[in-house]
RODO-2510 file (C-alpha; in nm, 4 decimals, decimal comma):
residues 236
     n   res          X          Y          Z
     1     m    13,9420     1,7405     6,2661
     2     f    14,2284     1,9292     6,4341
     3     v    14,4925     1,7428     6,6338
     4     e    14,7424     1,8849     6,8782
     5     v    15,0132     1,7248     7,0897
     6     l    15,0692     1,8625     7,4377
     7     f    15,3500     1,7970     7,6837
     8     g    15,2365     1,7745     8,0445
     9     l    14,9081     1,8769     8,2015
    10     p    14,6569     2,0633     7,9793
    11     e    14,4987     2,3948     8,0686
    12     k    14,1653     2,3030     7,9107
    13     f    14,0055     2,0041     7,7448
    14     a    13,9556     1,9303     7,3786
    15     e    13,6499     1,7309     7,2708
    16     a    13,8683     1,4182     7,2797
    17     v    14,1767     1,3674     7,4953
    18     v    14,4304     1,0892     7,4421
    19     v    14,6840     1,0286     7,7195
    20     v    15,0111     0,8608     7,6183
    21     d    15,2636     0,7102     7,8610
    22     v    15,4511     0,4436     7,6652
    23     f    15,6837     0,3402     7,9543
    24     r    15,4738     0,1840     8,1092
    25     s    15,1184     0,2794     8,1940
    26     s    14,9625     0,2901     7,8471
    27     t    15,1009    -0,0551     7,7722
    28     s    15,0144    -0,1928     8,1154
    29     i    14,6535    -0,0764     8,1106
    30     v    14,5952    -0,2182     7,7625
    31     t    14,7650    -0,5437     7,8667
    32     a    14,5476    -0,5726     8,1771
    33     f    14,2339    -0,5397     7,9650
    34     e    14,3699    -0,7865     7,7083
    35     n    14,4063    -1,0318     7,9953
    36     g    14,0524    -0,9909     8,1214
    37     a    14,0584    -0,7053     8,3752
    38     l    13,7068    -0,5627     8,4051
    39     s    13,7734    -0,1986     8,4938
    40     i    14,0409     0,0306     8,6333
    41     i    13,9851     0,3164     8,8770
    42     p    14,2521     0,5859     8,8283
    43     c    14,4156     0,7424     9,1351
    44     s    14,6715     1,0210     9,1382
    45     s    14,8756     0,8968     9,4369
    46     p    14,9453     0,5827     9,6413
    47     i    14,7780     0,7394     9,9456
    48     e    14,4578     0,8026     9,7502
    49     a    14,4695     0,4485     9,6094
    50     l    14,5196     0,2893     9,9529
    51     k    14,2276     0,4860    10,0974
    52     l    14,0063     0,3788     9,8083
    53     k    14,1085     0,0132     9,8503
    54     e    14,0226     0,0340    10,2206
    55     r    13,6778     0,1648    10,1325
    56     l    13,6040    -0,0707     9,8411
    57     g    13,7529    -0,3878     9,9861
    58     d    13,9463    -0,6899     9,8672
    59     d    13,7484    -0,7343     9,5477
    60     y    13,9788    -0,4693     9,3990
    61     l    14,3390    -0,5362     9,2994
    62     l    14,5758    -0,2557     9,4007
    63     v    14,8253    -0,1890     9,1213
    64     g    15,0718     0,0964     9,1005
    65     e    15,4168     0,2471     9,1113
    66     e    15,5914     0,5574     9,2367
    67     f    15,9056     0,6421     9,0406
    68     g    15,9019     0,2803     8,9235
    69     f    15,8881     0,1188     9,2670
    70     t    15,5919    -0,0722     9,4110
    71     p    15,4354     0,1335     9,6929
    72     p    15,3989    -0,0424    10,0305
    73     g    15,0693    -0,2288    10,0617
    74     f    15,0150    -0,2699     9,6863
    75     d    14,9393    -0,6043     9,5234
    76     l    15,1378    -0,5481     9,2028
    77     n    15,3681    -0,3104     9,0216
    78     i    15,2452    -0,1861     8,6825
    79     s    15,4832    -0,4035     8,4791
    80     p    15,2853    -0,5405     8,1823
    81     l    15,4640    -0,8717     8,2341
    82     l    15,3043    -0,9016     8,5781
    83     l    14,9497    -0,8294     8,4613
    84     t    14,8794    -1,1835     8,3461
    85     r    14,5384    -1,3411     8,2952
    86     e    14,5930    -1,5467     8,6107
    87     r    14,6430    -1,2309     8,8171
    88     v    14,4009    -0,9796     8,6630
    89     g    14,1403    -1,1826     8,4741
    90     g    13,7911    -1,1035     8,6004
    91     r    13,9282    -0,8483     8,8478
    92     k    13,8638    -0,4791     8,9024
    93     m    14,1702    -0,2678     8,9663
    94     i    14,2678     0,0478     9,1530
    95     y    14,5667     0,1980     8,9737
    96     c    14,8131     0,4781     9,0378
    97     s    15,1305     0,5873     8,8589
    98     t    15,3864     0,8663     8,8616
    99     n    15,2808     1,0194     8,5304
   100     l    14,9755     0,8959     8,3429
   101     m    14,7324     0,8820     8,6323
   102     k    14,8200     1,2348     8,7406
   103     v    14,7162     1,3523     8,3939
   104     v    14,4026     1,1353     8,3898
   105     s    14,3014     1,2677     8,7317
   106     r    14,3287     1,6232     8,5999
   107     c    14,1244     1,5348     8,2902
   108     i    13,8545     1,3377     8,4684
   109     d    13,5848     1,5781     8,3418
   110     a    13,6901     1,5591     7,9777
   111     k    13,4052     1,4725     7,7409
   112     r    13,6004     1,1760     7,6006
   113     l    13,9299     1,0424     7,7356
   114     v    14,1188     0,7423     7,6027
   115     i    14,4542     0,5819     7,6798
   116     g    14,6877     0,5435     7,3848
   117     g    15,0392     0,4223     7,3213
   118     l    15,2433     0,2362     7,0655
   119     v    15,0689    -0,0832     7,1748
   120     n    14,7285     0,0334     7,0432
   121     s    14,8013     0,3375     6,8266
   122     r    14,6163     0,2152     6,5197
   123     a    14,3111     0,1177     6,7224
   124     v    14,3008     0,4582     6,8929
   125     a    14,3444     0,6412     6,5617
   126     e    14,0725     0,4404     6,3872
   127     y    13,8397     0,4921     6,6829
   128     l    13,8928     0,8694     6,6572
   129     n    13,8617     0,8613     6,2785
   130     k    13,5232     0,6972     6,3268
   131     i    13,3828     0,9437     6,5806
   132     r    13,5471     1,2512     6,4152
   133     p    13,5718     1,4983     6,7060
   134     d    13,6374     1,8588     6,6053
   135     k    13,9550     1,8708     6,8159
   136     i    14,1848     1,6067     6,9631
   137     s    14,4460     1,6732     7,2314
   138     i    14,7122     1,4029     7,2577
   139     i    14,9035     1,4423     7,5831
   140     a    15,2563     1,3012     7,5761
   141     c    15,3039     1,2620     7,9497
   142     g    15,6810     1,2677     7,9720
   143     l    15,8158     1,2797     8,3249
   144     i    15,5751     1,5126     8,5039
   145     p    15,7651     1,5665     8,8309
   146     k    16,0662     1,6906     8,6316
   147     n    15,8677     1,8634     8,3537
   148     m    16,0587     1,6457     8,1040
   149     i    15,9614     1,5594     7,7465
   150     t    16,0416     1,1942     7,6773
   151     l    16,1259     1,0446     7,3395
   152     e    15,9039     0,7383     7,3689
   153     d    15,5950     0,9477     7,4474
   154     v    15,6637     1,1790     7,1523
   155     v    15,6930     0,8698     6,9310
   156     g    15,3762     0,7209     7,0804
   157     a    15,1839     1,0422     7,0198
   158     g    15,3302     1,0668     6,6699
   159     s    15,2239     0,7126     6,5850
   160     i    14,8633     0,8093     6,6581
   161     v    14,8880     1,1390     6,4666
   162     y    15,0335     0,9545     6,1662
   163     k    14,7333     0,7182     6,1561
   164     l    14,4683     0,9886     6,2021
   165     r    14,2803     1,1313     5,9056
   166     y    14,3143     1,4838     6,0391
   167     d    14,2403     1,8086     5,8555
   168     d    14,4883     2,0247     6,0432
   169     a    14,7537     1,9802     6,3094
   170     s    14,9585     2,1852     6,5517
   171     d    15,3334     2,2195     6,5028
   172     a    15,3917     1,9931     6,8039
   173     a    15,1708     1,7266     6,6452
   174     l    15,3666     1,7537     6,3201
   175     i    15,6953     1,7271     6,5115
   176     a    15,5669     1,4137     6,6860
   177     q    15,4569     1,2659     6,3519
   178     l    15,7951     1,3405     6,1927
   179     t    15,9697     1,1767     6,4895
   180     y    15,7596     0,8643     6,4440
   181     e    15,8159     0,8614     6,0675
   182     n    16,1912     0,8448     6,1269
   183     d    16,2442     0,4693     6,1616
   184     r    16,5494     0,5293     6,3779
   185     w    16,3170     0,5720     6,6769
   186     r    16,3137     0,1921     6,7046
   187     e    16,6910     0,1989     6,7533
   188     i    16,7064     0,5072     6,9751
   189     a    16,4010     0,4695     7,2030
   190     p    16,5597     0,1852     7,4040
   191     r    16,8438     0,4287     7,4828
   192     s    16,6107     0,6980     7,6187
   193     f    16,6244     0,8271     7,9755
   194     i    16,3213     0,6348     8,1049
   195     a    16,4315     0,3128     7,9337
   196     g    16,7687     0,3439     8,1049
   197     y    16,6039     0,4161     8,4384
   198     l    16,3803     0,1102     8,4085
   199     r    16,6823    -0,1070     8,3407
   200     q    16,8623     0,0470     8,6385
   201     i    16,5808    -0,0421     8,8809
   202     g    16,5197    -0,3916     8,7474
   203     w    16,2407    -0,3556     8,4919
   204     e    16,4539    -0,3943     8,1782
   205     d    16,2250    -0,6619     8,0313
   206     d    15,9413    -0,4090     8,0155
   207     v    16,1223    -0,1858     7,7654
   208     e    16,0822    -0,4034     7,4560
   209     v    15,7279    -0,5010     7,5557
   210     c    15,6254    -0,1349     7,5697
   211     l    15,7798    -0,0605     7,2281
   212     r    15,5646    -0,3184     7,0455
   213     e    15,3476    -0,1342     6,7956
   214     d    14,9804    -0,2181     6,7301
   215     a    14,9834    -0,5317     6,9419
   216     s    14,6276    -0,4698     7,0628
   217     e    14,2900    -0,3437     6,9429
   218     i    14,1834    -0,2532     7,2965
   219     i    14,1008     0,1140     7,3598
   220     p    14,0745     0,2042     7,7291
   221     v    13,8024     0,4697     7,7628
   222     l    13,7146     0,6659     8,0762
   223     e    13,3474     0,6211     8,1708
   224     d    13,1964     0,7434     8,4978
   225     g    13,5365     0,7730     8,6612
   226     e    13,6615     0,4279     8,5555
   227     l    13,8664     0,3072     8,2605
   228     k    13,6875     0,0363     8,0651
   229     p    13,7946    -0,1600     7,7559
   230     v    13,6469    -0,0853     7,4158
   231     k    13,7325    -0,3091     7,1196
   232     l    13,8006    -0,1450     6,7853
   233     r    13,5934    -0,4003     6,5919
   234     d    13,2853    -0,2906     6,7882
   235     h    13,3174     0,0626     6,6473
   236     l    13,3858    -0,0105     6,2821
***
């Protein structure tokens, strides 16, 4: 099993693709499923999401952000603290975000795509250890519009690499693993660019929530164009 870490949009798909966006989408999607959301339809832009909501109707909750702000006409921002059981339990969601959903939309034809982050890194790794794909691409989203590598996404990718029983790894995957293995990431990640930006625009409480490691065994998996929750215990 070979693992690589990529920064930004991939040119081609590995057998398994893991998309990591620690602040905040990976955490928010896992949290929504923990709190009973049924499925999530990924959209690459607010306009696409609004058009889909108009077509599908009010049974779908419209959740998203653009550069951290709630787009006009949306029901909720993607803050994991907002995605409570009272709001999302038993609901289907249409979801868009600045980074992660742009990557997911580009990888929609991948054979196997999962959402990973610090919040579920062990579950994702054990899931991949069980199915043993020949090649795994872990995409550390960063800040796509600025082509920026972000510390928290490198750490999130590295946490998964560290827990994989891989045979070989790319240099970028080894760099991500070494970053994660340095315990100072817990001190430094809250000082990263995106963490500072979230605090600046009023989402400071999300930072610590998104840095919780292995808080969930939920693995969001893309099936027929929708993200659906898979529980680790069902695959062991």
